[in-house]
DOFIFI-550394 format. One record per atom (N, C-alpha, C): x, y, z. Coordinates in steps of 0.001 Angstrom, whole numbers, padded with zeros to 6 digits, always signed. Each point is the difference from the previous one (the first is absolute). Example, Ala and Ser with C-alpha at 12.3 -4.5 7.8 and 13.67 -1.06 7.14 Angstrom:
BEGIN
+013190-005690+007800 -000890+001190+000000 +000900+001200+000000 -000350+001050-000720 +000820+001190+000060 -000770+001090+000730 
//
This chain:
BEGIN
+123384+031932+151625 +000739-000700-000997 +000102-000113-001100 -000487+000494-001031 +000363+000395-001128 +001173+001170-000409 -000308+000845+001038 +001297+001031+000160 +001177-000781+000203 +000081-000817+001066 +001236-000617+000516 +001131-000693-001341 -001295-000457-000927 +000953-000770-001100 -000470+000639-001222 -000478+001396+000103 +000010+000829-001585 +001138+000214-000650 +001505-000135+000462 +001060+000550-000430 +000436-001334-000743 -000282-001347+000495 +000463-000894-000598 -000143+000253-001821 +001239-000053-000865 -000179+000267-001272 -000192-002079-000378 -000049+000606-001516 +000050-001581-000805 +001309-000463-000201 +000477-001097+000375 +001138-000614-000195 +000916-000164+001272 -000712+000401+001257 +000605-000101+001582 +000134-001138+000300 +001103-000366+000667 +000038-001177+000615 -000369+000019+001252 -000808-000756+000422 -000860+000016+001334 +000347-001419+000831 +000247+000196+001267 -000450-001247+000924 -001331-000149+000698 -000414-000982-000260 -001124-000319+001099 +000093-000974+001374 -000132+000728+001138 -000163-001065+001026 -001088-001201+000234 +000098-000642+000470 -000893-001239+000038 +000332-001362-000136 -000634-001100+000564 +000257-001489-000132 -001210-000809+000171 -000597-000601-000597 -000736-000563-000043 -001355+000499+000740 -000428+000962-000178 -001133+000901-000153 +000377+000769+001673 +001176+000188+000715 +000107+000257+000953 +000889+001354-000503 -000150+001195+000522 +000831+001331-000137 +000325+000425-001339 -001344-000050-001072 +000071+001056-001017 -001016+000840+000164 +000997+001087-000399 -000674+001596-000051 -001131+000058-001100 -000847-000606+000514 -001387-000318-001288 -000387+001436-000316 -000022+000800+000745 -000685+001137-000274 +000621+000887-000734 +001754-000250+000102 +000871+000807-001022 -000078-000496-001030 -000127-001290-000312 -000262-000370-001533 -000915+000382-000430 -001389-000177+000527 -001126+000709-000331 +000224+001245-000756 +000783+000630+000748 +000269+001517-000382 +000934+000157-001127 +000923-001027-000243 +000976-000071-000885 -001405-000581-001301 -000517-000855+000115 -000676-000570-001401 -000754+001247-000113 -000946+001243+000705 -000587+001049-000499 +000818+000655-000756 +001066+000482+000534 +001094+000818-000422 +000141-000127-001367 +000300-001710-000283 +000202-000506-001877 +001250+000002-000003 +001116-000044+000796 +001300+000293-000652 +000458-001280-000818 +000547+000012-000690 +000404-001164-000911 +001497-000348-000119 +000210-001015-000653 +001448-000752-000222 +000602+000085+001015 -000671-000534+001223 +000779-000135+001404 +000708-001293+000036 +001379+000524+000572 +000682-001493+000661 -000423+000284+001445 -000388-001440+000311 -000505-000179+001152 +001090-000870+000752 -000357-000223+001109 +001111-000866+000838 -001108-000333+001573 -000220-001526+000001 -000949-000048+000851 +000198-001862-000046 -000167-000422+001386 +000303-001423+000115 -001262-001055-000871 -001255+000460-000200 -000967-000516-000811 -000685+000890-000831 -000842-000467-000998 -000671+000815-001200 -001321+000123+000606 -000994+000033+000782 -001142+000445+000584 -000605-001482-000457 -001348+000128+000744 -001029-001218+000124 -000926+000424-000868 -000782-000531-000709 -001110+000995-001004 +000298+001302+000050 -001060+000880+000044 +000067+001383+000210 +000852+000711+001301 +000269-000912+000342 +000793+000564+001577 +001130-000025+000166 +000513+001108+000922 +001513+000349-000234 +000380+000694-001056 +001161-000681-000846 +000361+000335-001272 -000676-000275-000974 -000688-000960-000044 -000822-000550-000894 -001307+001080-001011 -000258+001318+000947 -000512+001133-000790 +000953+000773-001115 +001071+000101+000428 +001091-000005-000966 +000222-000457-000921 +000364-001157-000209 -000345-001133-000861 -001048+000347-000770 -001032-000031+000376 -001412+000196-000909 +000216+001325-000477 +000261+001167+000323 +000406+000665-000814 +001154+000129-000955 +000528-000723+000095 +001194-000027-000797 +001023+001001+000016 -000072+000355+001398 +000893+001116+000118 +001665-000632+000480 -000062-001181+000018 +001449-000477+000655 +000533-000638-001658 +001375+000164+000089 +000719-000593-001402 +001423-001245+000754 -000107+000364+001048 +001492-000705+000824 -000246-000533+001140 +000259-000953+000563 -000406-000403+001494 +001302-000665+000502 +000720+000506+001192 +000647-000934+000663 -000112-000565+000997 -000633-001238+000215 -000773-000629+001045 +000733-001676+000152 -000124-000331+001462 +000351-001237+000321 -001492-001068+000025 -000620+000044-000082 -001562-001005-000298 -000782+001051-000351 -000261-000506-001620 -001208+001096-000489 -001137-000549+000457 -000378-001609+000055 -001338-000279+000742 -000881-000283-000816 -000428-001274+000331 -001179-001036-000679 -001035+001352-000478 -000679+000782+001084 -001074+001169+000025 +000300+000891-001049 +001179+000169-000217 +000349+001374-000968 -000126-000202-001131 -001854-000006-000619 -000327-000201-001314 +000220+000915-000777 +000092+001138-000045 +000168+001094-001046 +001422+000051-000277 +000931-000358+000770 +001513-000157+000135 +000141-001187-001024 -000643-000988+000550 +000523-001038-000645 -000686-000261-001936 -001019+000533+000106 -000308+000465-001128 +000478+000795-000872 +000883+001270+000354 +000750+000964-000719 +001800-001115-000277 +000084-000439+001284 +001336-000795-000313 -000030-000884-001303 -001311-001068+000174 -000010-000825-001158 -000142+000546-001073 -000748+001038-000415 +000373+001017-001709 +001170+000650-000147 +000991+000048+001105 +001319+000715-000073 -000317+001295+000324 -001045+000535+000311 -000448+001535+000382 +000625+000747+001150 +000566-000960+000969 +000993+000547+001281 +000776-000841-000284 +001264+000454+001303 +001390-000721+000036 -000232-000423+001109 +000469-000864+000310 +000417-000454+001530 +001500-000689+000298 +000299+001119+000799 +001509-000512+000656 -000249-000868+001446 +000165-001354-000157 -000243-000834+001050 +001338-000155+000891 +000021+000443+001685 +000900+000051+001055 -000698-000749+000514 +001398-001114+000774 -000352-000847+001246 -000449+001379+001129 -001139-000369+000865 -000217+001013+001266 +000909+000292+000693 +001033-000443+000596 +000888+000244+000835 +000914+001183-000872 +000586-000267-001352 +000697+000496-000388 -001055+001711-000366 -001096-000110-000317 -000920+001226-000270 +000204+000790+001401 -000255-000718+001143 +000094+000708+001401 +001557+000885-000332 +001023-001049-000059 +001137+000808+000394 +000596+001009-001313 -000426-000061-001167 +000342+000651-001195 -000824+001566+000543 -000879+000108+000949 -000953+001144+000209 +001183+000148+001061 +000314-000631+001264 +000559+000274+000808 +001406+000638-000298 +000540-000578-000826 +001431+000173-000438 +000150+001742-000345 -001269-000106-001011 -000386+002023-000676 -000092+000784+001227 -000843-000342+001085 -000089+001000+001008 +001371+000178+001010 +000941-001105-000181 +001212+000317+000860 +001321+000597-000904 -000298-000007-001152 +000792+000805-000876 +001084-000472-000552 -000420-001416-000185 +000843-001404-000064 -000556-000541-001574 +000924+000352-001272 -000610+000197-001209 +000006-001654-000470 +000492-000454+000498 -000312-001695-000188 +000711-000971+000524 -000246-001036-000095 +000792-001440+000929 -000220-001253-000494 +000701-001086+000346 +000002-001040-000678 -000984-001184+001037 -000176-001194-000878 -001251-000577+000759 -000110-001331-000477 -000024-001069+000721 +000504-001413-000606 -001666-000289-000741 -000728+000732+000126 -001538-000642-000051 -000122-000036-001635 -000373-000886-000411 -000444-000008-001559 +001031-000225-000907 +001525+000017+000403 +001056-000667-000395 -000239-001316-001220 +000094+000240-000892 -000600-000929-000881 -001061-000317-000999 -000468+001010+000370 -001468-000148-000129 -000658+001201-001187 -001105+000097-000151 -000274+001462-000968 -000104+000942+000876 +000314-000010+001194 -000072+001501+001085 +001147+000263-000793 +001319-000499-000205 +001090+000285-000062 +000534+000494-001579 -000883-000400-000734 +000112+000832-001570 +000229+001356+000342 +001382+000478-001017 +000238+001525-000096 +000748+000278+000962 +000108-000810+001510 +000375+001118+001080 +001573-000712+000294 +000740+000786+000529 +001714-000386+000134 -000107-001426+000995 +001490-000739+000017 -000478-000848+000731 +001453-000094+000478 +000332-000230+001080 +001387+000030+000590 +000300-001395+001361 +000976-000352-000167 +000268-001245+001105 +000444+000446+001533 -000331+000060+001109 +000372+000263+000798 +000151-000813+001134 +001539+000242+000397 +000022-001458+001119 -000711-001076-000802 +000305-000513-001135 -000419-001021-000269 -001654-000490-000503 -000590+001052+000132 -001652-000009+000239 -000333+000961-001429 -001115-000387-000893 -000042+000778-001102 -001190+001086+000437 +000148+001125-000360 -000968+001223-000125 -000247+000841-000682 -000878+000654-000065 -001070+000744-001077 +000200+001448+000358 +000433+000934-000824 -000345+001508+000529 -001455+000454+000058 -000609+000225+000694 -000978+000868+000046 -000447+001638+000533 -000626+000527-001072 +000202+001379-000287 -001221+000493+001200 +000192+001206+000816 -000886+000665+001001 -000999+000082-000893 -001315+000320+000624 -001100+000242-000642 -000853+001278+000909 +000268+001194-000761 -000771+001140+000591 -001209+000480-000683 -000902+000824+000057 -001036+000731-000580 -000101+001384+000082 -001031+000527-000932 -000195+001232+000096 -001192+000365+001395 -000471-001102+000182 -001214+000466+001002 -000400-001594+000566 -000145+000038+000943 -000572-001182+001081 -001123+000697+000742 -001166-001340-000402 -001186+000195+000780 -000253-001159+000769 -000096+000497+001318 +000077-000451+001332 -000985-000067+000512 -000253-001262+001235 -001528+000043+000350 +001142-000079+001533 -000764+000601+001059 +000323+000141+001384 -001302-000102+000958 +000229-000479+001100 -001386+000393+001046 -000391+001306+000502 +001256+000797+000675 -000155+001078+000528 +001569+000782-000224 -000265+001327-000684 +001101+001154-000012 -000303+000983+001233 +001310+000779+000509 -000336+001060+001106 +000166+000824-001334 -000050+001672+000104 -000249+000714-000686 +001512+000601-000431 +000985-000691+000306 +001098-000051-000403 +000281-000769-000912 -000648-001553-000525 +000278-000604-000626 +000247-001207+000515 +000539-000336+001297 +000381-001074+000245 -000937-001220-000056 +000431-001087-000175 -000807-001001-000530 -000347-001016+000526 -001158-000895+000943 -000223-001233+000414 -000706-001105-000858 +000498-000884+000081 -001192-001591-000824 -000357-000494+000475 -001466-000710-000590 -000521-000830+001054 +000132-001369-000852 +000551-001025+000853 +000053-001362+000003 +000711+000063-001539 -000311-001484-000922 +000651+000213-001041 -000076+000940-000991 -000665+000843+000243 -000017+001255-000892 +000964+000694-000161 +001079-000417+000797 +001354+000532+000093 +000678-000262-001097 +000282-001438-000494 +000536-000547-001168 +001276+000985-000769 -000675+000133-001424 +000946+000909-000550 +000369+001646-000117 -001058+000376+000702 +000016+001507+000294 +000959+000761+000674 +000553-000386+001447 +001133+000334+000183 +000712+000490-001066 +000518-001293-000520 +000995-000136-000740 +000141+001057-001285 -001604+000035-000592 +000009+000804-001145 +000052+001486+000331 -000681+000308+001228 +000341+001345+000472 +001386+000613-000138 +001241-001014-000032 +001414+000947-000051 +000658-000195-001415 -000966-000577-000922 +000437-000103-001176 -000417+001117-001234 -000897+000963+000361 -000498+000232-000919 +000383+001731-000075 -000407+000686-000679 +000277+001537+000113 -000971+000724+000638 -001259-000478-000304 -001083+000538+000838 -000649-000900+000389 -000419-000179+001153 -000770-000807+000923 -001575+000042+000543 -000726-000513-000407 -001297+000338+000335 -001020-000879+000633 -000032+000106+001424 -000857-000897+000750 -001402+000121+000310 -001091-000612+000001 -000960-000008+000267 +000023-001063+001177 -001007+001122+000964 -000232-000605+001495 -001477-000223+000478 -000346-000715+000981 -001199+000220+000494 -000354+000929+000780 +001340+000583+001135 -000177+001169+000569 +001047+001124+000114 +000373+001388+000255 +000968+000362+000227 -000382+000653+001451 +001035-000180+000829 +000105+000310+001509 +000980+001187+000040 +000086+000645+001201 +000471+001009+000691 +001731-000786+000003 +000962+001355-000615 +001141-000245+000431 +000639-000586+001333 +000112-001055+000190 +000750-000285+001570 -000946-001473+000503 -000918+000290-000757 -001655-001097+000603 +000705-001818-000226 +000968+000248-000997 +000092-001378-000282 +001558-000366+000783 -000437-001448+000246 +001226-000716+001057 +001321+000324-001204 +001117+000420+000463 +001175+000131-000981 +000199-001644+000031 +000042-001254+000533 +000102-000962+000141 -000462-000821-001269 -001078+000492-000661 -000978-000528-000991 -000060+000221-001206 +000768+001769-000220 +000020+000279-001019 +001141-000724-000885 -000472-000104-001014 +000800-001150-000928 +000646+000882-001210 -000379+000866-000548 +000127+001142-001072 +000228+001292+000557 +001259+000585+000275 +000229+001319+000216 -000681+001200-000753 -000307+000992+000359 -000627+001052-000921 +000793+000411-001470 +001345+000018+000440 +000998+000421-001068 -000224-000332-001474 -000768-001488+000273 +000077-000816-001329 -001407-000072-000451 -001204+001080+000592 -001470+000314-000295 -000217+001744-000791 -000518-000147-001006 +000006+001301-000914 -001583+000500+000064 -000883-001135+000079 -001483+000542-000012 -000905-001166+000541 -001007+000092+001047 -000771-000419+000560 -001409+000008-000065 -000780-000827-000251 -001319+000157-000432 -000667-001030+001104 -001059+000568+000744 -000956-001022+000696 -001328-000322-000742 +000032-001390-000329 -000472-000625-000773 -000857-001234+000658 -001385+000210-000485 -001242-001032+000525 -000266-000524-000967 -000673-001378-000004 -000945-000063-000827 +000138-001410-000946 +001598+000016-000245 +000380-001212-000981 +001036-000518+001008 -000401-000937+000853 +000487-000434+001207 +000741-001039-000382 +001317-000115+000649 +000511-001296-000385 +000953+000338+001704 +000731-001113+000161 +000279-000602+001278 +001103+001211+000732 
//
């Protein structure tokens, strides 16, 4: 586990899959906490629950900037540091967060969206009127690393997810230079039903079999 994250440097941009406790790569997160990389810029739907999920990284003060859709009322350490001005937050509507990552993976540098027009979300962003409707320009969102959680992988790196744990994980896998995935098990190539494979192996760089810190 620690070897899989050993090259994550200070200041890296890291995406973390997961939503509401499901699909978080908790073992990889713990490995990064032990690694001690600091001044991280992270992208995640939420910011942890107590010491869980990203909470341990905030507790260790390893994060300086976070892009999130729902920091969450249980994100105690994030809330304390944000209130003290010690961590920066870019709050992004959840659908836009997904689309910014999807666009990056598809090679699309930016796109126009009507979401957030006339609100704080639009501050500093280009606005255009298209067919009589106002839109703002959203930049694609990529990362140096994506830490994701899957259910099974084959030896090539094709991934299958379990129920709601699928959430942000497949999108993030396409939007990072290096994708590291923790799985419950690795099976022989050809064992997985091709119809169940969501993330093709071309997007996966490292696989770790992890048990002990369970999430769905």
